[in-house]
C-alpha atoms as one frame of an Amber mdcrd trajectory, in Angstrom:
protein
  -7.487  -3.237  -5.464  -4.216  -1.291  -5.649  -5.889   1.526  -7.592  -8.601
   1.881  -4.923  -6.043   1.899  -2.130  -4.015   4.567  -3.894  -7.111   6.695
  -4.442  -8.163   6.348  -0.808  -4.677   7.287   0.390  -4.519  10.306  -1.916
  -7.913  11.545  -0.735  -6.937  11.042   2.886  -3.733  13.019   2.444  -5.526
  15.758   0.551  -8.219  16.197   3.204  -5.865  16.212   6.204  -4.766  19.889
   5.934  -8.394  20.986   5.581  -9.391  19.158   8.733  -6.453  20.618  10.666
  -7.137  24.186   9.509 -10.791  24.394  10.595 -10.161  24.935  14.301  -6.903
  26.867  14.003  -6.801  30.530  14.937  -4.413  31.885  12.353  -4.263  34.037
   9.288  -4.978  32.677   5.820  -2.915  34.197   3.006  -2.536  33.415  -0.685
   0.878  33.048  -2.300   1.022  32.392  -6.048  -2.501  30.973  -6.017  -1.792
  28.633  -3.095  -3.565  29.144   0.229  -1.505  29.077   3.417  -2.489  29.170
   7.092   0.064  30.956   9.283  -0.175  30.529  13.059   2.019  31.443  16.005
   3.706  28.577  17.831   2.504  28.677  21.428   5.675  27.373  23.065   8.189
  29.760  21.469   7.588  33.503  21.110   8.389  34.860  17.649   8.160  31.423
  16.005   5.463  30.784  13.415   4.093  27.824  11.476   2.973  27.955   7.830
   0.887  25.148   6.339  -0.202  25.015   2.700  -3.802  24.040   2.046  -4.599
  21.860  -0.947  -8.224  22.769  -1.586  -8.178  21.464  -5.155  -7.551  17.948
  -3.798  -4.635  17.423  -6.168  -1.923  15.924  -3.962   0.776  15.518  -6.613
   0.461  18.725  -8.605   3.682  20.620  -9.291   4.248  23.687  -7.110   4.399
  27.126  -8.657   7.621  27.721  -6.744   9.753  25.835  -4.250   7.720  25.338
  -1.070  10.185  27.032   1.265  10.090  30.216  -0.813   6.303  30.149  -0.792
   6.365  29.660   2.996   8.718  32.633   3.436   6.309  34.785   1.414   3.370
  33.471   3.452   5.150  34.404   6.702   5.802  37.913   5.353   2.211  38.372
   4.158   0.671  37.136   7.408   2.956  38.767   9.974   4.633  41.671   8.185
   7.963  40.276   9.391  10.651  38.419   7.474  11.364  34.764   8.169  14.854
  33.993   9.438  15.899  31.497   6.759  18.570  29.999   9.043  15.855  28.826
  11.452  13.342  27.585   8.855  12.602  23.870   9.014  10.020  21.658   7.338
   8.209  19.010   9.364   7.228  15.608   8.071   3.649  16.813   7.437   4.879
  19.577   5.119   4.483  22.497   7.522   7.233  25.092   7.770   8.455  26.614
  11.043  10.617  29.722  11.341  11.614  32.544  13.685  10.520  35.993  12.509
  12.741  39.054  12.122  10.602  42.099  12.819  11.736  45.727  12.488  11.311
  47.717  15.691
């Protein structure tokens, strides 16, 4: 019973980012073999959200690099701007939010 519950929970967690990313108007980028969706936050201009997709359905695999560094690279690849590290935060669902620093 516990094994089935664990499997169901793992599958549910693995499929959640895929379900959220289907209707999102953003840019998909790849950082170190991991796919990220980067979208602008509607409420705050210059603030972006990066969410890593787990298409392999492996919820507990080790990351290739620390997630915040991957997110910073995803922001740069998607927007062309650098993420202000002082404003970067991670939400409980694993998404990263940061203000962008863009050259004029």
